[in-house]
C-alpha positions in Angstrom: 0.0 -0.2 0.0 3.0 2.4 0.6 4.1 1.6 -2.8 0.6 2.3 -4.2 0.7 5.6 -2.5 4.3 6.7 -3.5 3.5 6.1 -7.4 0.1 7.7 -7.3 -2.1 4.6 -7.5 -4.1 5.8 -4.8 -5.6 8.6 -7.0 -6.6 6.2 -9.7 -9.2 4.3 -7.8 -9.8 1.2 -5.8 -8.7 -1.4 -8.3 -5.5 0.7 -9.1 -4.6 1.0 -5.4 -5.3 -2.7 -4.1 -4.3 -4.3 -7.4 -0.8 -2.8 -7.2 -0.4 -3.5 -3.4 -1.7 -7.1 -3.5 0.2 -7.7 -6.9 3.5 -6.3 -5.7 3.3 -8.3 -2.3 2.3 -11.6 -4.0 4.8 -11.3 -6.7 7.5 -10.6 -4.1 6.8 -13.3 -1.6 5.0 -16.0 -3.6 7.7 -16.0 -6.4 10.4 -16.4 -3.5 8.4 -19.4 -2.0 7.7 -20.9 -5.4 11.2 -20.6 -6.8 13.1 -21.5 -3.5 10.7 -22.9 -0.9 13.3 -24.5 1.4 15.3 -21.4 1.6 12.3 -19.2 1.9 10.8 -21.0 4.6 14.1 -21.5 6.6 13.9 -18.4 8.5 10.2 -19.1 9.7 11.4 -22.5 10.6 14.2 -21.2 12.8 11.7 -18.9 14.5 9.3 -21.7 15.0 12.1 -24.0 16.5 13.2 -21.3 18.8 9.7 -20.4 20.0 9.0 -24.1 20.6 12.1 -24.5 22.7 11.3 -21.4 24.6 7.8 -22.8 25.2 9.2 -26.1 26.5 8.4 -27.9 23.2 5.0 -26.7 22.7 4.5 -26.8 18.8 2.4 -24.5 16.8 -1.1 -25.7 15.5 0.2 -26.0 11.9 3.8 -26.5 10.7 3.7 -26.5 6.9 6.5 -28.1 4.9 8.0 -26.3 1.9 6.6 -29.0 -0.3 3.2 -28.3 1.0 3.6 -24.5 0.5 4.9 -24.5 -3.0 1.5 -25.2 -4.8 0.1 -22.4 -2.8 3.0 -20.4 -3.7 2.3 -20.8 -7.5 -1.2 -19.7 -7.1 0.1 -16.7 -5.1 2.1 -15.9 -8.4 -0.7 -16.3 -10.7 -2.8 -14.0 -8.5 -0.1 -11.5 -8.3 0.1 -11.4 -12.2 -3.7 -10.8 -12.2 -3.7 -8.2 -9.6 -0.8 -6.3 -11.3 -2.5 -6.4 -14.6 -5.9 -5.1 -13.1 -3.9 -2.3 -11.7 -2.1 -1.3 -14.6 -5.2 -1.4 -16.7 -7.2 0.8 -14.3 -4.2 3.4 -14.3 -4.2 3.3 -18.2 -8.1 4.1 -18.3 -7.4 6.9 -16.1 -4.9 8.2 -18.6 -1.7 7.3 -16.8 -0.4 5.0 -19.3 3.3 5.7 -18.4 2.7 5.0 -14.8 1.0 1.9 -15.7 4.0 0.7 -17.7 6.5 1.7 -15.2 4.4 -0.3 -12.6 4.5 -3.4 -14.7 8.2 -3.1 -15.2 8.8 -2.7 -11.4 6.7 -5.9 -10.8 8.7 -7.8 -13.3 12.1 -6.7 -11.8 10.7 -7.4 -8.1 9.5 -10.9 -9.3 12.7 -11.5 -11.2 14.8 -10.8 -8.1 12.7 -13.0 -6.1 13.0 -15.8 -8.5 16.7 -15.5 -9.0 18.3 -14.3 -5.9 18.5 -15.8 -2.3 15.0 -15.3 -0.7 16.4 -13.3 2.2 18.5 -11.1 0.1 15.6 -10.4 -2.3 13.0 -9.4 0.3 15.7 -7.7 2.2 16.7 -5.7 -0.9 13.0 -4.9 -1.7 12.2 -3.6 1.8 15.4 -1.6 2.2 15.7 -0.4 -1.4 12.1 0.0 -2.4 9.5 0.1 0.3 11.9 1.8 3.0 13.2 4.3 0.6 9.7 5.3 -0.6 8.5 5.8 2.9 11.4 8.0 3.7 11.3 10.0 0.6 7.5 10.5 1.3 8.3 11.7 4.9 11.3 13.8 3.5 8.9 15.8 1.0 6.0 16.2 3.4 5.9 19.8 4.6 4.2 19.0 7.9 6.8 16.5 8.9 10.0 18.2 7.6 9.0 21.9 8.4 10.0 22.0 11.9 13.7 21.3 11.0 13.8 24.0 8.3 11.9 26.8 9.7 11.4 29.3 12.6 8.5 31.8 12.9 7.8 33.6 9.7 10.4 31.5 7.6 9.0 29.5 4.7 10.0 26.1 4.1 11.9 25.4 1.0 10.4 23.0 -1.5 11.6 19.4 -1.8 14.2 19.7 -4.6 17.1 17.7 -5.7 19.5 20.1 -4.0 18.0 19.6 -0.7 16.6 16.2 -0.8 19.6 14.4 0.8 19.6 16.9 3.8 15.7 16.1 4.2 16.2 12.3 4.1 19.0 12.7 6.9 16.6 14.9 8.9 13.9 12.2 8.5 16.2 9.6 10.1 17.2 12.0 13.0 13.3 12.7 13.7 12.7 9.1 13.8 15.4 8.2 16.3 12.9 8.1 19.3 11.3 5.1 17.5 14.6 3.4 17.0 16.0 3.4 20.5 13.1 1.2 21.7 13.7 -1.2 19.0 17.2 -2.0 20.2 16.2 -3.7 23.5 13.6 -5.5 21.8 16.1 -7.0 19.2 18.7 -8.0 21.8 16.5 -11.0 23.4 15.4 -12.0 19.7 18.9 -12.3 18.5 19.8 -14.4 21.6 16.8 -16.6 21.2 17.6 -17.2 17.5 21.3 -17.9 17.9 23.3 -15.0 19.1 24.8 -11.7 17.4 25.6 -12.4 13.7 24.4 -11.3 10.4 21.9 -14.2 10.0 20.5 -14.1 13.3 20.0 -10.4 13.2 18.0 -10.9 9.8 15.9 -13.7 11.2 15.3 -11.6 14.3 14.2 -8.6 12.3 11.7 -10.8 10.5 10.3 -11.8 13.7 10.2 -8.3 14.8 8.6 -7.1 11.6 5.8 -9.8 12.2 5.0 -8.4 15.5 5.0 -4.8 14.5 3.4 -5.0 11.1 -0.1 -3.9 12.3 0.9 -0.8 14.2 3.6 0.1 11.2 0.7 -0.3 8.7 -1.9 1.8 10.9 0.9 4.5 11.3 1.5 4.6 7.7 -2.2 5.2 7.0 -2.2 8.2 9.1 0.8 9.8 7.2 -0.1 12.9 5.3 0.7 12.9 1.5 4.0 14.2 0.2 4.2 17.5 -1.5 4.9 16.1 -4.9 3.4 16.4 -8.1 1.9 13.0 -9.7 5.0 13.2 -12.2 7.5 13.6 -9.4 6.0 10.8 -7.4 
């Protein structure tokens, strides 16, 4: 949904917005599970194993195998293609043909990365390089968010331009530090539970943390104001 907002699909109607959001999510995750079922499931299996040990052997109600998930993942890939095409068609009908084509190109690149790269790398690259960057860019170009760092009384906030964009990105990260500090003590026990402090355990612990915080993150995202960008710039 954040991607749909970032590229202006929100303004093209329900089908354009939800088609892009669902299509993007399914093409990323379903493709990863369809192409690499064992590797894609490995972090979740590690989380499940750690939780079972912490709960003195109590297993979850359902523990799927990669072989069981692959047919479902293939269905998800097909559904992702349908959603992506529906969104592009809806945007094209609104006259945004170039945007629709760019959406499809990005869908194809995301699916290709999920099919060809290691699942942990592919998903991480998407969330850091696409999803998180767009969230940050949106905030950096939102006057009500960034204005206090640029203005005092009676001073006009400079518009979001190429020249000040990097400074705005840095400022957004500084503003968000109060949300980072509570995350660190949450991550420490997760890393310890999942094998200690190394790159792999940190990645898996991050997945567990994101699973827990997805709903508040989503609800916060829905409350964020729109960026002060033209449709072409978005």
